[in-house]
Structure formats: C-alpha cells, structure tokens
DRENFISE-909077 format. One line per 10 residues: number of its first residue (from 1); for each residue x, z, y of C-alpha. Coordinates in nm, 4 decimals. Layout:
NUM	X:Z:Y  ...
//
This chain:
1	-2.7816:5.3635:1.9847  -3.0074:5.1926:1.7143  -3.1603:5.1890:1.3714  -2.9310:5.0044:1.1951  -2.8439:4.9468:0.8011  -2.4654:4.9305:0.6482  -2.5727:4.6852:0.4210  -2.3465:4.8542:0.1268  -2.3982:4.9356:-0.2152  -2.5739:5.1991:-0.3184
11	-2.6039:5.2219:-0.7116  -2.4004:5.4916:-0.8554  -2.3685:5.6526:-0.6213  -2.6499:5.9382:-0.6135  -2.4749:6.1041:-0.9387  -2.1312:6.1319:-0.8377  -2.0459:6.2231:-0.4911  -2.1874:6.2793:-0.1175  -2.0294:5.9586:0.0464  -2.3733:5.7490:-0.0803
21	-2.5482:5.5375:0.2043  -2.8674:5.6358:0.0620  -2.8693:6.0302:0.0507  -2.5017:6.0717:0.0283  -2.5619:6.3511:-0.2187  -2.3576:6.4764:-0.5177  -2.5471:6.5281:-0.8398  -2.4834:6.8301:-1.0412  -2.3339:6.6806:-1.3954  -2.2087:6.8589:-1.6633
31	-1.7997:6.9749:-1.6120  -1.6552:6.7894:-1.8500  -1.3569:6.7925:-2.0893  -0.9642:6.6930:-1.8708  -1.0856:6.3105:-1.8670  -0.9281:6.0807:-2.0538  -0.6382:5.8640:-1.8375  -0.7533:5.4787:-1.8103  -0.5135:5.2620:-2.0173  -0.2486:5.1082:-1.8713
41	0.0844:4.8889:-1.9664  0.1564:4.9022:-1.5774  0.4219:5.1245:-1.4559  0.4036:5.2518:-1.1207  0.7629:5.3523:-0.9625  0.5570:5.6302:-0.7250  0.6780:5.8028:-0.4045  0.5242:6.1573:-0.4764  0.4838:6.3350:-0.1327  0.5131:6.7356:-0.2144
51	0.3757:6.9596:0.0751  0.5701:7.2943:0.0493  0.5211:7.6565:0.2230  0.7516:7.8925:0.1701  0.7254:8.2517:0.2669  0.8320:8.5600:0.2552  0.6499:8.8950:0.3509  0.3973:8.6833:0.4592  0.6094:8.4820:0.7498  0.7125:8.1046:0.7068
61	1.1016:8.1191:0.5915  1.2486:7.8752:0.8073  1.6109:7.6405:0.8731  1.5782:7.5482:0.4543  1.6987:7.2334:0.3547  1.6715:6.9360:0.0790  1.9761:7.0717:-0.0984  1.7469:7.4872:-0.1524  1.5090:7.2763:-0.3154  1.4862:7.1436:-0.6929
71	1.1227:6.9479:-0.8326  1.1189:6.9882:-1.2282  0.8719:6.7589:-1.4116  0.8712:6.8880:-1.7670  1.2074:6.8951:-1.8510  1.3703:6.6962:-1.6245  1.4820:6.7270:-1.2559  1.3468:6.4562:-0.9920  1.5772:6.3624:-0.7163  1.4385:6.4535:-0.3764
81	1.4993:6.1364:-0.2031  1.2959:6.2064:0.1201  1.2220:6.5868:0.3459  1.0828:6.6443:0.6538  1.0391:6.9839:0.8701  0.7015:7.0209:0.9416  0.6181:7.2585:1.2415  0.2751:7.2871:1.3979  0.3706:7.5566:1.5908  0.6095:7.3917:1.7883
91	0.4850:7.1987:2.0805  0.4114:6.8344:1.9930  0.6295:6.5352:2.2439  0.3717:6.3296:2.4306  0.5083:6.0319:2.2615  0.5599:6.2318:1.9577  0.4438:5.9908:1.5604  0.2003:6.1217:1.4206  0.2609:6.3740:1.1302  0.2674:6.1609:0.7724
101	0.0139:6.1877:0.6206  0.0785:6.4227:0.3196  0.1754:6.7203:0.5619  -0.1469:6.7264:0.7606  -0.3518:7.0310:0.6576  -0.7480:6.9353:0.5879  -1.0126:7.2039:0.6128  -1.3472:7.1506:0.4194  -1.6274:7.3732:0.5088  -1.8678:7.4022:0.2735
111	-2.2001:7.6083:0.3033  -2.3654:7.6929:-0.0230  -2.7442:7.7023:0.0846  -2.8218:7.8227:-0.2899  -2.7123:8.1343:-0.2949  -2.7187:8.2237:0.0435  -2.9570:8.3411:0.3408  -3.0517:8.1175:0.6141  -2.9574:8.3951:0.8936  -2.6307:8.4660:0.7069
121	-2.5756:8.0645:0.7117  -2.6325:8.0509:1.0265  -2.3380:8.3115:1.1497  -2.1387:8.0896:0.9136  -2.2322:7.7699:1.1274  -2.1024:7.9564:1.4614  -1.8172:8.1167:1.2910  -1.6998:7.7728:1.2194  -1.7441:7.6317:1.5319  -1.5437:7.8576:1.7025
131	-1.2545:7.8138:1.4247  -1.2929:7.4516:1.5446  -1.2684:7.4665:1.8952  -0.9956:7.7366:1.9398  -0.8472:7.8193:1.6315  -0.7117:7.4797:1.4255  -0.4372:7.2734:1.5349  -0.5659:6.9165:1.7233  -0.3880:6.7394:1.3898  -0.5942:6.9647:1.1327
141	-0.8073:6.7627:0.9592  -1.1882:6.9157:0.9118  -1.4363:6.8080:0.7107  -1.8155:7.0151:0.6645  -2.0282:7.0016:0.3441  -2.3519:7.1935:0.1450  -2.4298:7.2865:-0.1609  -2.7644:7.2736:-0.1992  -2.9920:7.4871:-0.4699  -3.0628:7.1572:-0.5765
151	-2.7483:7.1410:-0.7466  -2.6395:6.8649:-0.5173  -2.3448:6.8783:-0.2960  -2.3823:6.6572:0.0530  -2.0734:6.5370:0.2359  -2.1812:6.5274:0.5848  -1.8302:6.4701:0.7364  -1.5087:6.3642:0.6235  -1.1929:6.4468:0.7153  -1.1123:6.3513:1.0230
161	-0.9089:6.4916:1.3790  -1.2801:6.4361:1.5428  -1.3892:6.7008:1.7066  -1.6883:6.5640:1.8460  -1.7710:6.4564:1.5059  -1.7185:6.8224:1.3805  -1.9129:6.9508:1.6453  -2.2442:6.6637:1.6031  -2.2622:6.8069:1.2615  -2.2494:7.1987:1.2799
171	-2.5240:7.1442:1.5535  -2.6974:6.9785:1.2733  -2.6504:7.2108:1.0437  -2.7426:7.4533:1.3412  -3.0823:7.2909:1.3933  -3.1490:7.2586:1.0081  -3.1174:7.6747:1.0107  -3.3196:7.7504:1.3297  -3.6350:7.4998:1.1647  -3.5909:7.1914:1.4111
181	-3.7808:6.9438:1.3539  -3.5444:6.6273:1.2719  -3.5100:6.3530:1.5134  -3.5046:6.0028:1.4613  -3.2141:5.8491:1.3282  -3.0478:5.6638:1.6348  -2.8067:5.5436:1.4039  -2.8095:5.4231:1.0593  -2.6438:5.6056:0.7924  -2.2495:5.6204:0.8186
191	-2.0985:5.5214:0.4743  -1.7781:5.6921:0.5454  -1.8866:5.9906:0.7133  -1.6750:6.0018:0.9650  -1.8816:5.9979:1.3203  -2.1506:6.2927:1.2584  -2.3848:6.0424:1.3546  -2.6933:6.0990:1.2146  -2.5956:6.4052:0.9806  -2.9246:6.5605:1.0593
201	-3.0915:6.3103:0.8636  -2.8844:6.3795:0.5989  -2.9869:6.7446:0.5549  -3.2444:6.8762:0.2763  -3.5338:7.0756:0.4233  -3.4441:7.3152:0.0954  -3.2573:7.5946:0.1461  -3.2485:7.9247:-0.0802  -3.4713:7.9371:-0.4011  -3.4474:8.3353:-0.3103
211	-3.3428:8.4207:-0.6631  -3.4202:8.8227:-0.5547  -3.5345:9.0840:-0.7262  -3.8346:9.1354:-0.4779  -3.9340:9.4830:-0.7270  -3.5251:9.6053:-0.6957  -3.5428:9.5296:-0.3399  -3.8530:9.7118:-0.2500  -3.7153:9.9998:-0.4052  -3.4310:9.9880:-0.2137
221	-3.6187:9.9768:0.0951  -3.8344:10.2856:0.0160  -3.5499:10.4941:0.0724  -3.4771:10.8686:-0.0534  -3.8072:11.0299:-0.2601  -3.9657:11.2668:-0.0853  -4.0901:11.4830:-0.3653  -4.4359:11.4008:-0.4118  -4.6156:11.2732:-0.7279  -4.7470:10.9379:-0.5903
231	-4.3295:10.8802:-0.4402  -4.1892:10.9431:-0.8168  -4.4433:10.7068:-0.9210  -4.3945:10.4391:-0.6566  -4.0380:10.4288:-0.7797  -4.0632:10.4048:-1.1053  -4.3613:10.1401:-1.1119  -4.0409:9.9637:-0.9084  -3.8220:10.0045:-1.1478  -3.9855:9.8938:-1.4560
241	-4.0969:9.5848:-1.2780  -3.7423:9.5529:-1.1640  -3.6427:9.5918:-1.5246  -3.8794:9.3160:-1.6505  -3.7900:9.0419:-1.3571  -3.4211:9.1009:-1.3750  -3.3409:8.8694:-1.6636  -3.4993:8.5665:-1.5246  -3.3647:8.6015:-1.1750  -2.9904:8.6614:-1.3053
251	-3.0488:8.3697:-1.5523  -3.1417:8.1584:-1.2197  -2.9167:8.2522:-0.9979  -2.6105:8.2239:-1.3080  -2.7672:7.8117:-1.3259  -2.6922:7.7780:-0.9623  -2.2722:7.8971:-1.0487  -2.2954:7.6603:-1.3126  -2.4222:7.3756:-1.1123  -2.1614:7.5149:-0.8197
261	-1.8838:7.4572:-1.0502  -2.0148:7.1311:-1.1713  -2.0601:6.9661:-0.8241  -1.6878:7.1388:-0.7318  -1.5204:6.9298:-1.0114  -1.6916:6.6162:-0.8662  -1.5501:6.7433:-0.5417  -1.1941:6.7281:-0.6532  -1.1909:6.4467:-0.8452  -1.3094:6.2023:-0.5715
271	-1.1417:6.3013:-0.2859  -0.7828:6.2717:-0.4990  -0.7186:6.0428:-0.2271  -0.7115:6.3223:0.0641  -0.3044:6.3757:0.0753  -0.1692:6.6780:0.2085  -0.2519:7.0405:0.1931  -0.6223:7.1103:0.0928  -0.8353:7.3894:0.1858  -1.1476:7.4444:0.1297
281	-1.3535:7.7368:0.2816  -1.6447:7.8691:0.1386  -1.9061:8.0120:0.3147  -2.1623:8.1938:0.0752  -2.3066:8.5562:-0.0068  -2.1729:8.5454:-0.3724  -2.2261:8.6264:-0.7084  -2.1193:8.8707:-0.9889  -1.9261:8.7096:-1.2842  -2.1756:8.9535:-1.4625
291	-2.4288:8.6285:-1.4399  -2.2337:8.4078:-1.6445  -2.3375:8.5310:-2.0106  -2.6886:8.3866:-1.9140  -2.5747:8.0209:-1.8859  -2.5183:7.9036:-2.1712  -2.7349:7.6945:-2.3722  -2.9090:7.9190:-2.6498  -2.6809:8.1785:-2.5408  -2.8406:8.5526:-2.4740
301	-2.6234:8.8992:-2.4708  -2.3155:9.0544:-2.3255  -2.0061:8.8115:-2.3669  -1.6819:8.9482:-2.3835  -1.4776:8.7528:-2.0809  -1.7896:8.6451:-1.9482  -1.8181:8.3429:-2.2003  -1.8768:7.9840:-2.1848  -1.9285:7.9550:-1.7755  -1.5798:8.1557:-1.7355
311	-1.4082:7.8692:-1.9273  -1.6192:7.5942:-1.7014  -1.5195:7.7797:-1.3766  -1.1381:7.7997:-1.5277  -1.1760:7.4209:-1.5918  -1.2927:7.3571:-1.2456  -1.0490:7.5653:-1.0364  -0.7514:7.3967:-1.2408  -0.8934:7.0698:-1.1176  -0.9255:7.2331:-0.8017
321	-0.5490:7.3000:-0.8519  -0.4481:7.0112:-0.9560  -0.5788:6.7741:-0.6870  -0.3977:7.0051:-0.4439  -0.7184:7.2822:-0.3146  -0.6722:7.6215:-0.2053  -1.0021:7.8113:-0.1995  -1.1189:8.0866:0.0567  -1.4233:8.2277:0.0451  -1.6166:8.3845:0.3874
331	-1.8150:8.6119:0.2186  -2.1503:8.5781:0.4217  -2.2635:8.9426:0.3441  -1.9880:9.1040:0.4719  -1.8192:9.4485:0.3357  -1.9179:9.5647:0.0373  -1.8700:9.9168:-0.0252  -1.7836:9.9439:-0.4289  -2.0516:9.6534:-0.5819  -1.9689:9.3756:-0.7699
341	-2.2096:9.1589:-0.6333  -1.9293:8.9147:-0.4737  -1.6502:8.9388:-0.7428  -1.7400:8.5879:-0.8112  -1.6032:8.4889:-0.4868  -1.2852:8.6681:-0.5125  -1.2584:8.5360:-0.8819  -1.2862:8.1504:-0.6749  -0.9633:8.2364:-0.4319  -0.7805:8.4360:-0.6514
351	-0.7628:8.1561:-0.9031  -0.6926:7.8674:-0.6634  -0.4185:8.1332:-0.4834  -0.6793:8.1550:-0.1648  -0.8186:8.4901:-0.0227  -1.1604:8.6396:0.0403  -1.2677:8.7467:0.4366  -1.5495:8.9724:0.4403  -1.7712:8.8999:0.6956  -1.7457:8.5555:0.9778
361	-1.7336:8.8248:1.2193  -1.3577:8.8294:1.1022  -1.3268:8.3843:1.0099  -1.0538:8.3754:1.2140  -0.8641:8.6723:1.1957  -0.8761:8.6544:0.8175  -0.7448:8.2468:0.8413  -0.5163:8.3564:1.0740  -0.2223:8.4113:0.8025  -0.3443:8.1116:0.6610
371	-0.2923:7.9400:0.9593  0.0328:8.1035:1.0290  0.1844:8.0397:0.7085  0.1109:7.6711:0.7351  0.2219:7.5992:1.0256  0.5637:7.5928:0.9196  0.6300:7.3380:0.5973  0.8517:7.1363:0.4210  0.7719:6.7851:0.3259  0.9481:6.6370:-0.0228
381	0.9501:6.3417:-0.1787  1.0477:6.2259:-0.4886  1.0167:5.9219:-0.7505  0.8418:5.8982:-1.0300  0.8044:5.5843:-1.2907  0.4566:5.6628:-1.4677  0.2155:5.4352:-1.5914  -0.0545:5.3160:-1.3559  -0.3639:5.5114:-1.5199  -0.4493:5.7973:-1.2926
391	-0.3422:6.1040:-1.5382  -0.2122:6.4263:-1.3724  0.1611:6.4786:-1.4006  0.2698:6.8682:-1.3708  0.5128:6.9791:-1.0986  0.7549:7.2609:-0.9712  0.9008:7.3364:-0.6877  1.1505:7.5751:-0.7094  1.4079:7.7320:-0.4587  1.7778:7.8020:-0.5070
401	1.8949:8.1164:-0.4467  1.5777:8.2380:-0.3264  1.5739:8.5614:-0.1576  1.3559:8.8396:-0.3533  1.0304:8.8910:-0.2271  0.9882:8.5001:-0.1310  0.6674:8.2788:-0.2395  0.6787:7.8882:-0.2753  0.3454:7.7175:-0.2322  0.2956:7.3719:-0.3500
411	0.0514:7.1847:-0.5497  0.0766:7.1974:-0.9001  0.1797:6.8381:-0.9700  0.0402:6.4953:-0.9150  -0.2132:6.1922:-1.0365  -0.0648:5.8835:-1.1127  -0.1628:5.5728:-0.9160  -0.5661:5.4336:-1.0553  -0.5898:5.0824:-1.0349  -0.8129:4.9493:-0.7730
421	-1.0350:4.7703:-1.0369  -1.0776:5.1507:-1.2421  -1.1985:5.2925:-0.9447  -1.5711:5.3560:-0.8998  -1.7659:5.2474:-0.5813  -1.7433:5.6431:-0.4419  -1.3937:5.6706:-0.5244  -1.3430:5.3501:-0.3285  -1.5665:5.4567:-0.0506  -1.3263:5.8115:-0.0267
431	-1.0041:5.5910:0.0267  -1.1503:5.3940:0.2791  -1.2597:5.7113:0.4384  -0.8923:5.8323:0.4380  -0.7281:5.4738:0.5339  -0.9705:5.4018:0.8701  -0.9061:5.8330:0.9867  -0.5092:5.7763:0.9258  -0.2982:5.5861:1.1632  -0.1711:5.3484:0.9059
441	-0.1778:4.9570:0.9393  -0.1271:4.6718:0.7004  -0.2410:4.3306:0.6774  -0.2740:4.1937:0.3009  -0.5777:3.9497:0.4401  -0.4915:3.8011:0.7229  -0.7409:3.9236:0.9269  -0.8223:3.8282:1.2923  -1.0530:4.0544:1.5283  -1.2010:3.9672:1.8372
451	-1.4372:4.1880:2.0672  -1.6248:4.1524:2.3988  -1.8486:4.2826:2.6584  -2.1823:4.1281:2.6488  -2.4623:4.3661:2.8496  -2.3476:4.6597:3.0267  -2.6456:4.9384:3.0368  -2.6318:5.2403:3.2345  -2.4670:5.4779:2.9607  -2.3138:5.1889:2.6974
461	-2.2032:4.8674:2.7142  -2.2862:4.6319:2.3766  -1.9923:4.4830:2.2529  -2.0020:4.2465:2.0634  -1.7372:4.2513:1.7556  -1.6220:3.9386:1.4994  -1.4124:3.9658:1.2340  -1.2443:3.6568:1.0496  -1.1631:3.6987:0.6627  -0.9408:3.4159:0.5752
471	-1.0643:3.2001:0.2468  -0.7829:3.1530:0.0374  -0.6732:3.5436:-0.0072  -1.0159:3.5969:-0.1263  -1.0255:3.2984:-0.3893  -0.6965:3.4068:-0.5222  -0.7800:3.6345:-0.8095  -1.0055:3.3243:-0.9494  -1.2832:3.5670:-0.9926  -1.6342:3.4034:-1.0084
481	-1.8167:3.6911:-0.7531  -1.6122:3.7641:-0.4403  -1.6741:4.0298:-0.2480  -1.5584:4.1946:0.0552  -1.6579:4.4656:0.2960  -1.5667:4.5286:0.6725  -1.5842:4.8658:0.8168  -1.4887:4.9117:1.1893  -1.5168:5.2661:1.4166  -1.4195:5.3185:1.7545
491	-1.2776:5.5717:1.8721  -1.2024:5.7039:2.2557  -0.9416:5.8304:2.4182  -0.9083:6.1789:2.2588  -1.0198:6.0595:1.9338  -1.3985:6.0878:1.9057  -1.6185:5.8953:1.7545  -1.8620:5.6398:1.9582  -2.0025:5.4134:1.7520  -1.9290:5.2104:1.4298
501	-2.0371:4.9075:1.2092  -2.0382:4.8568:0.7944  -2.0981:4.5387:0.6380  -2.0710:4.4329:0.2538  -2.0702:4.0202:0.1348  -2.1246:3.9158:-0.1836  -2.0698:3.5475:-0.2287  -2.0434:3.3382:-0.6039  -1.7501:3.1059:-0.6008  -1.9435:2.8457:-0.7429
511	-2.1436:2.7930:-0.4319  -1.9320:2.8945:-0.1237  -1.5640:2.8046:-0.2663  -1.5385:2.4896:-0.1311  -1.6106:2.6517:0.1862  -1.3875:2.9785:0.1818  -1.0885:2.7353:0.0882  -1.1414:2.5572:0.4169  -1.2360:2.8579:0.6241  -1.3308:3.1794:0.4977
521	-1.5698:3.4706:0.6073  -1.6823:3.5830:0.9337  -1.8669:3.8755:1.0051  -2.0280:3.9658:1.3466  -2.1377:4.3312:1.4123  -2.2477:4.5259:1.7194  -2.0978:4.7867:1.8889  -2.2766:5.0224:2.1730  -1.9709:5.2149:2.3810  -1.9487:5.4487:2.6826
531	-1.7334:5.2982:2.9629  -1.3487:5.3782:2.9290  -1.0692:5.3316:2.6730  -1.1404:5.3025:2.3171  -0.9597:5.1897:2.0012  -1.1427:4.9812:1.7256  -1.0295:5.0709:1.3614  -1.0924:4.8145:1.1695  -1.0565:4.7949:0.7789  -1.1804:4.4690:0.5867
541	-1.0787:4.4870:0.2068  -1.1141:4.2534:-0.1076  -1.4006:4.4550:-0.3372  -1.2342:4.2351:-0.6420  -0.8923:4.2800:-0.5952  -0.8206:4.6210:-0.3411  -0.6549:4.3986:-0.1264  -0.7064:4.4682:0.2201  -0.6453:4.4545:0.6127  -0.6278:4.7791:0.7934
551	-0.5467:4.7656:1.2002  -0.6067:4.8734:1.5720  -0.7568:4.6676:1.8383  -0.7352:4.8465:2.1713  -1.0928:4.7943:2.3581  -1.1439:4.8659:2.7569  -1.5532:4.8787:2.8245  -1.5916:4.8938:3.2298  -1.8903:5.0907:3.4163  -2.1500:4.8323:3.5171
561	-2.0661:4.8741:3.8281  -1.7646:4.8480:3.8076  -1.5373:4.5233:3.8046  -1.5075:4.3694:3.4129  -1.2402:4.2361:3.2483  -1.1864:3.8480:3.1538  -1.3208:3.7715:2.8486  -1.2727:3.4177:2.6848  -1.4541:3.3468:2.3501  -1.4112:2.9875:2.1113
571	-1.6983:2.8431:1.9633  -1.7375:2.7251:1.6359  -1.7751:2.3161:1.5778  -2.0542:2.1809:1.4787  -1.9155:2.1490:1.1363  -1.7641:2.4769:1.0994  -1.7047:2.5370:0.7220  -1.6588:2.9471:0.7634  -1.9369:3.1213:0.5365  -2.1312:3.3442:0.8540
581	-2.2819:3.6927:0.8198  -2.4987:3.8086:1.1093  -2.6676:4.1550:1.0837  -2.9805:4.1411:1.2468  -2.8982:4.3999:1.4730  -2.5945:4.2164:1.5739  -2.7313:3.9142:1.7805  -2.4081:3.7310:1.9670  -2.6705:3.6442:2.2278  -2.4842:3.4883:2.5702
591	-2.7130:3.4375:2.8554  -3.0189:3.3767:2.5998  -2.8318:3.1344:2.4222  -2.7429:3.2525:2.0156  -2.3531:3.1459:1.9880  -2.1685:3.1035:1.7267  -1.7802:3.2522:1.7931  -1.4589:3.1757:1.6699  -1.1988:3.4579:1.6634  -0.9452:3.1381:1.7311
601	-0.9900:2.7477:1.8345  -0.9443:2.4942:1.6262  -0.8742:2.1631:1.7548  -0.7856:1.8143:1.5296  -0.5238:1.5970:1.6995  -0.6052:1.4812:2.0113  -0.9619:1.6814:1.9826  -1.1368:2.0034:2.1490  -1.2785:2.2806:2.1407  -1.5817:2.4187:2.3799
611	-1.5285:2.7801:2.4898  -1.6834:3.0534:2.6871  -1.5347:3.2583:2.9833  -1.6947:3.5867:3.0913  -1.6778:3.8223:3.3693  -1.8141:3.9702:3.6523  -1.7910:3.7974:3.9838  -1.6513:3.4800:3.8189  -1.9691:3.2838:3.9961  -1.8355:3.4705:4.3486
621	-1.7288:3.2443:4.6073  -1.3474:3.1892:4.6490  -1.2685:3.2977:4.2982  -1.0278:3.1470:4.1042  -0.9237:3.0608:3.7244  -0.5845:2.9362:3.6109  -0.4527:2.8251:3.2664  -0.1300:2.7593:3.1066  -0.1132:2.6923:2.7531  0.1967:2.8928:2.5668
631	0.3403:2.8169:2.2059  0.4194:3.0907:1.9439  0.7768:3.1780:2.1336  0.5811:3.2114:2.4731  0.7260:2.8882:2.6598  0.4772:2.7006:2.8502  0.3908:2.4221:2.6900  0.2183:2.0735:2.9096  -0.0267:1.7998:2.7437  -0.3649:2.0117:2.7301
641	-0.5611:2.0374:2.9355  -0.8702:2.3263:3.0445  -1.1895:2.1643:3.1913  -1.4396:2.4207:3.3855  -1.7763:2.2535:3.3416  -2.0148:2.4796:3.4716  -2.0832:2.8518:3.6050  -2.3939:3.0600:3.5419  -2.4594:3.4112:3.7356  -2.5346:3.7071:3.5259
651	-2.8411:3.8988:3.5614  -2.9486:4.2440:3.3968  -2.6092:4.3795:3.3278  -2.5195:4.0631:3.2092  -2.1477:3.9098:3.2804  -2.1293:3.5877:3.4648  -2.0300:3.2702:3.1909  -1.8227:2.9918:3.2996  -1.8523:2.7077:3.0328  -1.5470:2.5127:2.9736
661	-1.3679:2.2588:2.6907  -1.0432:2.2359:2.5980  -0.7993:1.9201:2.5106  -0.5598:1.9012:2.2555  -0.4163:1.6276:2.4405  -0.0843:1.5742:2.3820  -0.0033:1.8804:2.1894  0.1861:1.8481:1.8744  0.0190:2.0381:1.5744  0.1377:2.4218:1.5917
671	-0.0077:2.7546:1.6854  -0.0413:2.8175:2.0567  -0.2138:3.0903:2.3125  -0.3957:2.9910:2.5948  -0.3574:3.2378:2.9010  -0.6285:3.3044:3.1467  -0.6236:3.4215:3.4605  -0.9323:3.4749:3.7448  -0.9092:3.5999:4.0772  -1.0821:3.6604:4.3590
681	-0.9216:3.7552:4.7300  -1.0947:4.1156:4.7068  -0.9800:4.1737:4.3356  -0.7205:4.2341:4.1385  -0.6502:3.9520:3.8842  -0.7973:4.0149:3.5221  -0.6283:3.8351:3.2290  -0.7691:3.6832:2.9432  -0.5209:3.5245:2.5779  -0.6796:3.3585:2.3638
691	-0.5192:3.2121:2.0317  -0.5673:2.8555:1.9061  -0.4209:2.5611:1.6425  -0.3935:2.2109:1.6688  -0.3993:2.0716:1.3500  -0.1825:1.7623:1.2386  -0.3517:1.4111:1.2634  -0.5416:1.3315:0.9428  -0.3787:1.0042:0.7607
//
C-alpha cells in the first residue's frame, strides 16, 4: 500500500460528523430545537419501507401477511403496496438475491472514551470482536465509532458487511488502548470510511479525562476503620476533601453527558440515509442522572426531573427514535449492587426501546435476545405524497386482531426526501457510503470504466483504473461551476475491501465547457490488489445535481507467476478534447511510457486509432493473436483492420506489450466491439473485448 491523498473537499466537515477527510470528527455542537423543514414546493411520491418486528413473550411471531397490518399516518390509513418476509434464521440459498436494504440489520458499536477507563474499553473491544466473528449474520452491517473527551465523535468505519474492515478497525482500537505507537499510514484517509484502512491514524491519543474524586476513591480503598484515632482522622480528612472536590468533578462529568447528547443528535441526523433496522451499542461505564443539574448555564442546585439536560437528552433520544435507532447500552463496569452510577445508561436504552447489558462477558448473551427477535421481521411498503423538504412524518403500524401480549416494534415514522441541493457535504458523503456499500446500480451519467493490470509485485499487482464521465450530463444543469466526485472500492470474493480510490474534480464552464461538450472528464486512478477475483464498486456523482452512476466492475488479478489475462486499451488521440485528471499516485505508465488511455476507441470515418495489448507470454514464439469486429447486435463485421505493429517483452513484473493500430476502413458509422483472442499451444486462450465507435464523415 502507499500514501495517497483523495482530493475531496474538507470545509465544513469538522463540526458536523465523522466522515471528515481531515480528522473524521463530529465536534460537540449545541443540541438544537427540532430542525425546520427545508422550504420546497416539490411534491414527491415516496415509497416508505418500514421494517417491523412482531413478538409475543419475547419470541418472533411468524406467518403474518400484509392483510394483518395497518399503517396509519395521523388520521389516515396508508395502503400497504409491498410486503416481504425477512428470515435471517433460514438457510440462505447460494443464488439468493441480497436482502432489501430496508430489511437489513445495522449495528453501530460506539465506544465512550470520555467516561470509561482504558482497561474496561479493552474488554469492550474484545467482546465486540467476538460478536462480529461469531454472533452476527454475515448479512448484518457493522459500523464502529468512538466518543472522545473533547466532545467529538469519530466514525472509524461506516456500515459494511466487510468483516475484514471491522477487524482492522477493532485492531486499531486495541493498539491504541494498549499504547502502541501508530505506524506510518499505508494509505490516505478513506473518505467513506468503508475499509478500516488507516483507521489507526484517525484515532486521537486522548483517553478518559479521569473525572473521578480521588479523595473518595482513596477513602473507599482503605476498607473498614480499625478503631484507632489515626484511622478515624484519616477517614475524616478524606471525606472532607471529597466533599470539597465533588461539585467540580461532577460538573465536568455532567459536561461529558451534555456533549455526548449533542454528538448523538448529530449522529442520528447525518446517518438518516442508512436504511433498515439500526442498533446503537454504546460501550460505557455510564453516568448518574444526578449529575444533570450541574450542566445548565448559570444553573446550580437540585432540579426536579433533572431539569434542562434531561430535556436535551429526551430531545436527542427522540431524534434517535425518529431515525429508527434502538440504543443498547453495555455497562463496562459490570453488575452494580444498589448503586445508581449507571442509571443514565438505563435511561438512554429505555427511552429508545433498548436494554442494558451488565458487563462485556455477557455481551453475546445480552444481545442474543435482540438478535433472535430481529432475525424474523416483516418489511411493509406504503406510498405517501409529501413535500420534498426533509420533514419528519410520524407513523404507527398496527396489528389487526393481535393476541394479548403481542408487541409491534417499528420506527416512529419517516423523513420526507431532501433534495440534493439542500444537503451538506457530510450528508452527501454519508449517502455515498450507503450507496457504495449496497448492491444497487444505476447509470445517470453514462459512465465508462476500464481497469488494466500493469505491474505484478510479490504480494499485490498494480491495477490502473480509468473512469470516463461524458460531458453532456454535467453541462445539462447550466451551472457556471461543474463538480464531479468519483469513488472506487475493490472487494475480494468474500466481500472484504482490498483498496480504494477517491477523487473530486472542480471545473468552470467558461474555461472547459467546449471540451466537455465534445468529450467529458477522464479520471485515472490506481489500485494495489492481491491475486484473485475482485469486484470494483464505482460511484460517480454530479456535485451540482446529485445525478449519479453506480456500477460494479468485475476484476481478476493473476499471481505474478501465473498466466495473465489479455488486456486491451485504446489510446486517446493527440487532439483529444477530454479533460484529464491524473493524480500523482496514479501514473498510467506502460513500459516506461506515460500514456493517456481511453475506455472507448473513437475513429473518424475511414480513420484509425492506436491501442496497446497487454498479457504474459505475448512475446513468446508460437503465440498467436486473432481479432474480429462485432456490431451492436454481436454480428461479425467486415471492413475494419487490426495491424500489429511491434512487440516488446515485459520485465520486472511488467506484462508483454503489443502495439497495434485499428483502421476503420469501410466500416459504416456506429458502435462496435473489438474482440481479441491470444493463444499458445501450451496455454488456454485469453479474450479481451473493447468498445469503439466510428464517427460519421464530416461534410
């Protein structure tokens, strides 16, 4: 791996949420009043998907149908237009499609560094590792975050099924807690937080601000008095010292509670794009609700109902419920006998329908009921016509003729769509992470992607990636400024992340509008991948309109000593109008020659285009290369000609290179594919297919 920058904007991220490219932190901001909806005259026909768990005596109720449910918004009943049964306990068929995103289970492990000791946090990390390895369904998504004494919430890992990424992140936490020095970052900051790569570099070295009363702790450690005058005086002195220090210590502890409430509010707001059932597991030694009166500005003394902060906590927990979160608290201090030090954790969990697990040794047991109950659920879809203003709409799901003792668990409601132009940068990044980690595909921008293995190393192979975004969709909005962001994440056959790239491009229409109209934006990137099958998830998005292309590109990387697949790559012509974005860490060098590739060849009528063929063994005697030209329907065409011009053997891990030229000849204007086959008497054939077009003759 290498050090790498991602070229994405940073401004505004620091004070909002943990997807910041610089630090990844959510700074504490005051808990606001419920946000006003964005003004909008647009009415969106919105399909709302509602995951519902139905239990009786703690066990899931099976066999229900759409007719058993009623969904109510205010005084009106919404018709159920879609219904799906989700059963994670049933064996998954090998060819089963991925479950709907709204039916997924999302587990966020949040570690409280402000009110927890280092040793107990270690226990919490070990318990989460065991749960990830053995307790969760492979389809469950996991995210990891830390809350720091500075009032910041760092999202280290976004929701993903990538267990290797979760392991990397938990290992980074363990290293920090064990005092290990951070190694030099192998890669740049992962903007979407999907890989766990570089997670250690994101972590602050700040631990608990040890808000304890040392006098009280010392007195407790002495044990019972022995009856001597010295023992009595010592106890009295420590008691008096404890009384003096207690208000200041409790005020600082209460400040952490306030900052935690602020951070949780931001968490719920920014992660609204995450669909499905959401479980927040808070690892903390907890706090006492008696601390609350010390927080309000200028406020002292006791407070009935714990006053101002209790109101803020309720507001924050209401926002969590609105966004579909259930908070389960893991009390790192373990079982408390007759104490109220951890009643704050019970309050947080109870207000969201969650539970408290006492001690990390019982984590799997404590969450076992949650996992068992949520393994079986129902996904209801209803249709609502609402303004596109991001406002919250309460919903109630009712079960017709429900037996006594039946519980129906569902989110409080839904948020209306918020137009892309009203979203801030961090909300957009959070949405991008959801898109990339999912399985959906779409193509609003007409994206083209090509990936070519260039140099094989001992453990990884350098793969050059080319992403082409046509200019016409980018110009359609008419904005004087044009922006596009590109993300690429490579996953191996097990779904674990191997490498990533990210790039943002900002252009001015006045300067490059003519070039975009004739071509578009061409972005080069680099991946370092181990041998094996991979799939590359690519997201390209217009930063002005939100229009996006999301697709999956299959990749296969051969070992350095193994056979290499045939690769073909068109070269851009000398008068190419495309805007080229070539980061320093992504040189497209072939045999020491820097080239500008094109995902699709473009030939003038009766014209020609240069291309490179790459593969292992192409320079060997007895190797043959055949080709044919196919039209859009797959029919072989006559009239074009491929000339092989020169052959150069590779060295130091490079592939052999064949330089070639494709002549359009008498091919009529249109879209085609060039099919190439290379073979040898001792090897199986390799095939490569590249698209090209022949343009109409100029008048």
